[in-house]
C-alpha positions in Angstrom: 9.2 9.8 28.3 5.8 8.6 27.7 5.5 5.6 25.5 2.8 5.5 22.6 0.3 3.2 25.1 0.7 5.7 28.3 0.0 8.4 25.9 -3.5 6.7 24.6 -4.7 6.1 28.4 -4.4 9.7 28.5 -6.3 10.6 25.6 -9.2 8.7 26.7 -9.4 10.1 30.0 -8.7 13.6 28.2 -12.1 12.7 26.1 -14.1 11.5 29.6 -13.0 14.8 31.9 -14.6 16.8 28.6 -18.1 14.7 28.3 -17.7 13.4 24.7 -17.8 10.0 26.1 -19.8 8.2 28.8 -18.1 6.2 31.3 -19.7 3.2 29.9 -17.5 3.9 27.0 -14.5 4.6 28.8 -14.5 1.7 30.3 -15.0 0.0 27.2 -11.8 1.7 24.9 -9.7 1.3 28.2 -10.9 -2.3 27.8 -9.6 -2.6 24.0 -6.5 -0.8 25.4 -6.2 -3.0 28.2 -6.3 -0.4 30.2 -7.9 -1.3 33.7 -6.9 -1.0 37.6 -3.7 -2.8 39.1 -4.3 -6.3 40.8 -4.1 -5.8 44.5 -0.9 -7.4 45.2 -1.9 -10.3 46.9 -4.6 -11.3 44.4 -1.7 -11.1 41.9 0.6 -13.2 44.0 -2.4 -15.9 44.6 -2.5 -16.2 40.8 -4.3 -19.4 40.7 -3.5 -22.3 37.8 -6.2 -21.3 35.4 -5.8 -17.0 35.6 -4.3 -14.8 33.6 -2.9 -11.6 34.5 -2.7 -9.1 31.2 -0.5 -6.1 32.4 -0.6 -2.4 30.7 0.2 0.8 31.4 -2.9 2.2 33.3 -5.8 3.5 33.8 -9.2 3.6 36.1 -11.4 0.9 34.2 -12.7 -1.7 37.0 -13.7 -4.5 34.6 -14.2 -2.8 31.3 -11.4 -4.9 29.4 -13.5 -8.5 30.1 -16.3 -6.7 27.9 -13.8 -6.6 24.6 -11.8 -10.0 25.3 -11.9 -11.1 28.6 -15.9 -12.2 28.6 -15.9 -13.8 24.6 -11.8 -15.6 25.8 -13.8 -16.7 29.2 -16.9 -18.0 27.6 -14.9 -20.0 25.0 -12.4 -21.5 28.2 -14.4 -22.7 31.1 -12.9 -22.2 34.3 -10.4 -19.6 33.4 -10.7 -16.1 35.4 -8.5 -13.1 32.9 -7.5 -10.0 35.4 -5.8 -6.7 34.7 -3.1 -5.1 36.2 -2.4 -1.9 35.5 1.3 -1.7 37.2 3.3 -0.8 33.9 4.9 -3.6 32.1 8.5 -2.1 31.8 11.7 -4.2 30.5 13.3 -3.8 34.1 10.1 -5.3 36.0 10.0 -8.4 33.6 13.2 -9.1 34.1 12.7 -9.0 37.7 10.2 -11.0 38.0 11.8 -13.4 35.4 14.9 -14.4 37.3 13.3 -14.1 40.6 11.7 -17.2 40.0 8.0 -15.4 40.8 6.4 -14.2 37.4 2.7 -13.1 38.3 2.4 -12.1 34.9 0.9 -13.7 31.7 0.9 -10.9 28.7 2.4 -7.6 28.4 1.9 -4.7 26.7 5.5 -3.9 24.7 7.0 -3.0 21.7 8.3 -4.5 18.3 11.5 -3.6 19.4 11.7 -4.2 23.3 10.2 -8.1 22.4 13.6 -8.6 20.0 15.7 -7.4 23.2 13.5 -9.4 25.5 13.9 -12.4 23.3 17.4 -12.4 23.3 18.1 -12.0 26.9 15.6 -15.2 27.6 13.4 -13.2 29.6 10.4 -13.9 27.1 9.1 -16.6 25.9 8.7 -17.6 21.7 4.9 -16.9 20.3 3.6 -20.3 19.3 2.4 -19.9 15.7 0.6 -23.3 16.3 -1.7 -21.3 18.5 -1.5 -18.1 17.3 -2.5 -17.2 13.3 0.2 -15.1 11.5 -3.1 -14.5 9.1 -4.9 -12.7 11.4 -2.3 -10.0 11.0 -1.8 -7.8 8.1 2.2 -8.4 7.7 5.2 -10.5 9.3 6.2 -7.3 11.3 3.4 -8.2 13.4 3.9 -11.0 14.2 7.3 -11.7 15.4 9.6 -14.3 17.3 9.1 -13.1 20.9 6.0 -10.6 20.6 2.6 -10.2 18.1 -0.3 -7.4 17.5 -3.3 -6.6 18.5 -3.0 -2.4 17.6 -0.5 -0.4 15.7 -0.1 3.0 15.7 1.4 6.1 13.0 4.1 7.9 13.2 3.0 10.8 10.5 4.1 14.7 9.3 1.6 17.0 10.7 1.8 20.8 9.9 0.1 23.9 10.5 -2.0 24.9 7.3 -2.2 28.5 7.5 1.7 28.5 7.7 1.5 27.9 4.0 -0.8 29.2 1.7 0.5 28.2 -0.7 0.5 24.3 -0.1 2.0 22.6 2.4 5.1 19.3 3.0 3.7 16.5 1.0 7.0 14.1 2.2 10.0 14.1 4.9 11.8 15.7 2.2 9.9 18.5 2.4 10.1 18.7 6.5 13.6 18.3 6.7 13.8 22.0 4.0 13.5 24.6 5.9 14.3 27.0 2.6 11.1 25.8 1.0 8.7 25.7 4.6 10.7 27.7 7.4 9.7 27.6 10.6 10.2 25.6 14.1 10.3 21.9 13.6 9.3 19.5 15.9 10.3 15.4 16.7 10.0 13.2 19.6 13.0 13.3 22.0 13.5 9.7 20.8 15.8 7.8 17.9 12.9 5.6 17.4 10.9 5.9 13.7 12.2 9.8 14.2 15.9 8.3 11.7 13.6 6.6 9.8 11.8 9.6 8.7 15.2 11.6 8.3 16.1 8.6 6.2 13.1 9.1 4.1 14.3 12.3 3.7 17.6 11.5 2.0 15.8 9.8 -0.8 16.4 6.3 0.5 14.1 3.9 -0.9 11.2 3.5 1.4 10.6 -0.3 0.6 14.2 -0.6 1.6 14.4 1.2 4.1 16.8 -0.7 6.4 19.2 -1.3 7.7 19.3 2.6 8.3 22.2 5.0 7.6 22.9 6.1 10.7 26.2 8.5 10.0 23.8 10.3 6.9 20.4 10.1 9.3 22.2 11.8 12.2 24.0 14.6 10.6 20.4 15.6 9.0 19.1 15.3 12.1 21.8 17.7 13.0 20.5 20.6 10.1 17.8 21.1 11.8 18.7 21.0 15.8 18.8 24.8 16.1 15.5 24.8 14.7 13.6 22.6 16.9 11.8 21.7 19.6 11.4 18.2 20.9 8.4 16.7 22.7 8.2 14.3 25.7 4.4 13.1 26.0 1.6 12.8 23.1 -0.1 16.5 25.1 3.5 18.4 24.8 3.4 17.1 21.2 -0.4 18.8 20.9 0.3 22.3 22.5 3.9 23.0 20.3 1.2 22.8 17.4 -1.5 24.7 19.0 0.0 27.5 20.3 2.3 28.1 17.2 5.7 27.3 18.7 6.6 24.5 16.1 4.7 25.1 12.1 5.1 21.3 11.2 5.7 18.3 13.3 6.7 13.9 13.5 4.2 12.9 16.0 1.4 9.9 16.3 -1.4 9.9 14.1 -4.3 10.0 17.3 -2.8 12.9 18.5 -2.7 14.3 15.3 -6.4 13.6 14.4 -7.3 15.5 17.8 -5.3 18.2 16.0 -7.0 18.3 12.5 -11.0 17.8 14.0 -10.4 20.5 16.9 -9.0 23.4 14.8 -11.4 22.5 11.9 -8.3 21.0 9.7 -6.3 23.8 9.7 -3.8 20.9 11.5 -3.6 18.6 9.0 -1.7 15.3 8.4 -0.4 13.3 6.2 -0.1 9.5 5.4 2.1 9.8 2.7 5.4 8.3 4.6 4.0 7.3 7.8 5.8 5.0 10.1 3.4 2.2 11.0 4.2 0.5 14.0 3.2 -2.8 16.0 1.6 -2.5 19.3 2.6 -6.0 20.6 2.5 -8.2 23.4 4.7 -10.4 24.6 4.4 -13.5 27.3 7.4 -13.5 30.0 9.1 -16.7 30.5 8.0 -19.5 32.8 4.5 -17.6 33.3 2.2 -19.1 35.5 -0.7 -19.1 32.8 1.7 -21.1 30.1 -0.5 -22.3 27.3 -3.2 -20.5 28.2 -1.6 -17.1 27.6 -0.5 -17.9 24.0 -4.4 -19.0 23.4 -6.0 -15.3 25.0 -3.0 -13.6 22.9 -4.6 -15.5 19.7 -7.9 -14.2 20.6 -7.1 -10.8 20.5 -6.0 -11.0 17.4 -8.1 -13.3 15.6 -11.3 -11.3 17.0 -12.1 -7.6 14.9 -14.6 -6.8 16.4 -13.1 -5.3 19.3 -9.8 -3.9 17.6 -12.6 -1.9 15.7 -13.9 -0.3 18.6 -10.5 0.7 19.8 -10.0 2.3 16.4 -13.5 4.8 16.8 -12.8 5.1 20.9 -8.6 6.3 20.4 -7.5 5.8 16.9 -5.7 2.4 17.3 -4.9 0.8 14.2 -6.7 -2.4 13.9 -3.9 -5.6 12.8 -6.6 -8.1 11.8 -7.0 -7.7 7.7 -10.8 -8.9 8.5 -11.1 -5.5 10.2 -10.6 -2.9 7.8 -14.4 -3.6 5.6 -15.8 -3.5 9.3 -14.7 0.1 10.1 -17.8 2.9 9.8 -16.8 5.1 7.0 -16.4 7.9 8.7 -13.2 6.0 10.9 -11.4 4.9 7.7 -9.8 9.0 6.8 -8.2 8.2 10.2 -7.4 4.3 10.3 -3.5 3.7 10.0 -4.3 0.2 8.7 -6.9 1.3 6.5 -5.8 -0.1 2.8 -5.3 3.0 1.3 -3.7 4.5 4.4 -1.3 1.5 4.7 -0.4 1.7 0.9 1.7 5.0 2.0 3.8 4.1 5.2 6.6 1.8 5.8 6.3 -0.6 8.0 8.9 0.5 10.8 11.9 -2.5 11.4 11.2 -3.6 15.3 13.6 -6.0 15.1 15.9 -4.2 13.3 15.3 -1.2 16.2 16.0 -3.8 18.6 19.2 -5.0 17.6 20.4 -0.8 17.4 18.4 0.9 19.3 20.6 2.1 22.8 23.7 3.0 21.5 21.2 4.5 18.6 19.2 6.3 20.7 22.2 7.6 23.0 24.0 9.0 19.4 20.6 10.8 18.7 20.4 12.9 22.6 24.1 13.6 22.0 23.2 15.3 18.9 20.4 17.3 20.2 21.0 18.2 23.6 24.4 19.2 22.0 
């Protein structure tokens, strides 16, 4: 199952192949995402006391990351080197490193729910909020016990307006209403964010969405499973809507933005009842960088300009509250954390999902494959 982070790297390369961005811009965008080439194994093993290794999900950039975060941090911290490793910071690899006592990673791109699981297994360090400033994020869901978020993304309702000449869906209740809005639905092959949408379709207040009523949410999915297709990757979600195999879908806002632009507005998306999610970074327990990793994370959250650059390149939402005022006017409508857009959404509860994901996702998969 492709992660949002992996899909962002894929989007970057698609833009480059189409000639929409230069190699320099590609490097800069991947840099803000933290997607640079893997370290040579020897470099990682030889990690110096004053070297920090940031781990991400892939890319071909060589020194781009330094332009956005590494170089400013190194300029402020003499003798510190920031390097990147794009071999993929899966929970299993973090566990292996920590349990073997050979931790060569300092800061890893993860998720809110994974940070909870890893934290409770004593595999990642608590964020030191004496170093990392909670006021540098837009809300508590972006500064958790075991991770903090320098970027965000959303799961939104996207639809083909040509299929609904009398007006398209405006809520998740409409999405699940096959009589008023006939046609095949598109859902991710993953419970996270999907069941949250089902809960809103059941008329539970977005302000009091959690805990989810799992029995009712799963029953809601069961109602439409025979009229639904399921996606595993961001490009696949685009394809289902481009070809008309699905008339509306629950997809990442970055892919919805591409569809809206490239179809000249025929395929639209709405922010109402979107699931706003935190792009969380975690610090493996026993990392060689120690406090420096906390300070690098603090820097990533504190500086709004690189976050705005990432929004312009790929659509990832800034999380620093000062960033909104720096977003160019033409990007405000596609910024998930623009105040007007964020006000319509629900921040996904990563703590609840961290406590419940494994069993809930299995129940969900049993329903859609049964």
